[in-house]
N, C-alpha and C positions, 0 to 999 in steps of 0.2 A: 504494500500500500504506500509506504514511504517513497519507493522508487517511482511509482506512477504519479504521485503528487509532485515529485521533483521534476519529472518530465513535463507535466502540465504547467508548472511554474516557469520552466525555462521557455516553453513555447509562448506563454503569455508575456514574459519579459522581452522576448525577441520581437513580438508584435508591437509592444509598447515602444520599443526603440526604432521601429520601422525597418527591422531586418527582414527582408523578404525570404520566403521559403523557395527552394528550387521548384520551378514550374515545369509541368510535363511538356515535352517537345512535340512539334508537329511531325507529320509525315509529308515529305515534299516529293513531287514528281516534276521533272523537267523534260519537255519535248524540245530537243535540240535540232536546230535547222541544219540538216545535212543535204538539203535540196533533193528530197525524194528517196533518201535511204532511211534506215532505221537507226535511231539513237535515243533511247528513253532512259533517263537517269532517275533513280529512286534513292532518296536518302531517308532512312528510317528514323523514328524517334530516338533510337539508341545511337544514332550516328553512323550506322552501317550504310555502305553504298552498293547499289546494284545497278549495273548498266545492262540494259537489254538491247543488244546489237551495237555495232561500232562504226556504222556509216561506211563511206567509200574509202578506197585506198589512195586518197589524194587530199587536197586541202579542204575538201568538204567533209572529211571524217575526223581524224585524230585532233587536229588543231582546234576545231570548234568544240569538240567534246571536252578537251582539256580546259579550254577557256571557261566554259560554263561550270565544269566540275570544281576547278580550283578558284576561279575568280568570282563566282556567284554562289555556288553551293558550299564552298569551304571544304571540299573533299580533297584529301591528300593522296588517296589511293583508291582503286576500285577493289572492293572486297569480293564482289561476285560479278563476273561477266557472263551473261547468258547470250549465246548465239542461237537465234531462232531457226536458222537454216543457212545453207552455204551458197548464197549469192553474194557477189562482191559489194553490193550496197548495204549488206548487213554484217559481214565478217571482215570486209576488206581493210577497215581502219584499225584492226587489232594490233598489228605490228607497229604502226606508227604511234599508237597510243601507249604501247609498252615502253617506248623510248622516252615518253614524256612523263609518265607516272607509273608506279607499281600496280600490277594486276595480281591479286592473290589467288583466286580460284576461277576456273572457266568451266562452263556447262554447255554441252552441245549434243548433237546427234551422232557423233562419231565419224561419219563420212557422208557425203552427198549422194543422192540417187536421183537421176543418173550421175555418173562421174563428171567432174568439171570439164569445161571446154579448154581448148589450147591456151586461151588468154588467162583463165583463172587457175589452171593447174599449178603453175609456179607459186601463185599467191597462196593456194591451199597448202602446198608443201611447206612454205615458210610459216604459215599459221600452225601446222601440225608440229613442227620443230619447236616453235615458241611455247606452246601450251603443254608440252610433254612434262609429266610429273605433277601437274596441277589441274588436270582435266577430269571431269566427271561425265560419264555417259548418261544421258537422260532417258527416263522411261515414264510412261503415264502413271500418275499417282505420286510421283516424287514431290518432295517439298524442300525448299532451301531453308536450312535452319537459321532463324534470325533471332537476335537478342531481344528480350522483352524490355520495355521501358514504359512506365505508367500502367494504368489499370486496363487499358484496352489491348486485347490479344492481337498480335500481328502474325500474318502468315502469307507465304508466296507458294501457291499450289499449282502443280502442273496437271492440267486436265487431260492433255494428250500430246502426242508427238509421233511422227512417222505413221500417221493415219490410225493410230491405236489410242483408245480413250479409256478413262476410268470406267469402272463398272457402275451400273445404275444401282442405287440403294434398293433393298427389298421393298416391294409394294409400291414403287414409284409409279405415278400416273403417266399415261401417254400424253404427249404434247399435242394439244389441239391445233397448234400452228402448222403442224406437219402435213395437214390435209391439203395445203396449197403449195407444197414443195414441187419445184420443177428442176430437173437435172440439166446440166450443161455437158458438152463433150468432155471426156475425161482429161484431166490435167496430168501430164507425165513429167512435169518439172519438179525440182526440189521444193518448190513453194508448197506443194501439197503435204510435205513432211514437217512443216513449221510447227513449232511448239505453241501451245495455247495455255496461257497463264491467267490465274486470278490472284490479285493482291488484295488482302483483307486487313483492315484495321477496325476492330470492333464491328459495327454494322456496315461500314463502308466497303465497297467492292469495286475493283478496277480490272477490266479485261484487256489483255494484250495477246493477240493471236498471230503476230508476225505477218507473214504473207499467205496465210491459209487461203485456199481457193474454194470455189463455190460448192462442189459436191462434198468435200471434206468438212466444210463448215456445217452443212446440213447433218452430217453424221454425228456432230457434236451435240446437236439438240434434237435429233429424231432417231428413234421414236420417243426417246426420253430426253428431256432437257437436262443435260449433265452439267451445264454451266450455271443454271439459275439466273436470277435477275442481277443486274449490275447497275452501278451508279454512273460509271464513266466507261465508254467504249472507245478504245483506240482503233480507228477505222482500219480494217484489214487492208494490207497490200497497197497502202498509200492512196486508196480511193479508186482502184481500178475495178472495172466491171466484171472481170473474171473472178472476182471475190465479192464479199459483202452481200451474200445471199439474204434476201429479205426475211427468210425463215429464221436465220440466225439472229438478226438484229431485233426482230419482233420478239423473239424468245428471251433475249437479254434484257429488253425493255429499258435501255439506258436513259438517263436524264440529260447527259452531255456526251457529245462525240468530239474527238480530237483527231484530225487528219495530219499525218506527217508526210505531206505531199511536197512536190517541187513546183517551180513556176510553170513548168511544161510537163509535169508528170503527175498522174492521179486526177482527182476531181472529175472522173468521167460521168457522163450524163445519167447512166443507169444507177450508179451508186448515189449520186446526189438526189435523184428522184426517190430512191428508197429511203434515204435519211429524212427527206422532207415528209415522207408518209408515215413516219413512226409516231404514234400518238404520245408516247411518253417523253419524246425528245424536246428539250427546252432550248438548247443552244448547240450550234455546230461551229467548232473552231478549226482553223487551218493554219499551218505554218506559212503557206504562201498563197497569194492570189494567183489564180490561173490566168496566165497571160497569153494562152493560145487563142485562136479565133473564137472558140466556144467559151470565152471567159464568163459568160452568164452563169456557168456552173459553180462559181464560187459562192461562198456564204457572204453575209454582209461584211463590209470592210471593218466594222467594229470588232469582229471576231477573228481577224487575220493578223498574224504577227508581222508579215512582210508583204507590203503592197506592190513594191517594185521588183522587177526581175533581178537587177543588180542592187543588192541590199546589204544591210549590216548584220545579217544572220540573226535576226531577233528570235527569241525563244518564248515558249509558253510555260508558265509554272502553275502547278496545282498545289495548294497547301491544305491538308486534311487536319481538322481539329484533333487534339489528342484523344478525345473520346470517340472519334469516328462519326459524329452525328452531323457535321457540316463540313463543307469544303469550299475553298475560294479558288477561282481560276483567274490568273492575271496575265496580261501581256505587258511586261515592264516597258517595252519600247514605245508603246502607244498610250499607256496609262489606263488601259481597260482593266476593270476589276468587277467580278460578279460572285455572289455567294449563293450556294445551292445547298439544299437539305438532302441528307442521305435517305435512301428508300426506307419507308416505314417509321421514320423518327418523328415526323410532324407533318401537318397538312402542307401540301405544296402551294 
């Protein structure tokens, strides 16, 4: 009893002196502009860094990632590097990034299917040599162990990879959205092997499916929705129409979509039309305005980080509250800022 009383007295005395107690930290996600490649940086409340994909093997990859990681997010190393699949706009920047900052662990599919073309074969060989001894082969159902911080549980879960997905829970109901599913011609590229992840902090959920393509996306949610609902959807495959199956997006029922497109890559008409048709969606963000002739496919300028083709590589940041109940999306380069409520936490 004396010990408890002493603790209470110390807390009261600290409050009286204005000594603040350590505050729980946020979960931050950065969409880095690599002009149509993949580079999503996650910084957990415990300060761990996860980079999902490393952009292109040129100035659009490693230098831009390093700048946001060290100059904005305050990250000194990449604790976990996830490569969703082996196309050079996703794994190509790994070697350059390793020269700029340490990379502790790497997670990938082992090898591409089909094998790389003549252009990418030397790049993949260099990558394989670099990651030897710190590489983990991914399988559906894997999780990346993350340190806890605060009261809200955090988890990064792999729903599927190489066209294999987690098992449906016993008694799971069939997904009614699947009645409208339409197949496309089979994709034989390595895109179909992309990893599909859900990041959770308390009730908050974020989906990153790399470059998953149409038929494989449907298998993730049909006949059973293995992903569930999410709050934020990273638009698959930079917004290309060979991905972003309406059945997937309706099943995820996101509130916000973020597209890691380039000025002339992504934002194709079918994907934009699908996003516009999703009842739950309140905002569509893009890293770039589409400057092709079909530029009407872009979202409103307010939600775009880079309006000009030759730009300063503006990024998008999401900050999730420590309890996971709300999240803020910002475009620091333009001053845009909007707050959203997590699914099921309060009236929208």
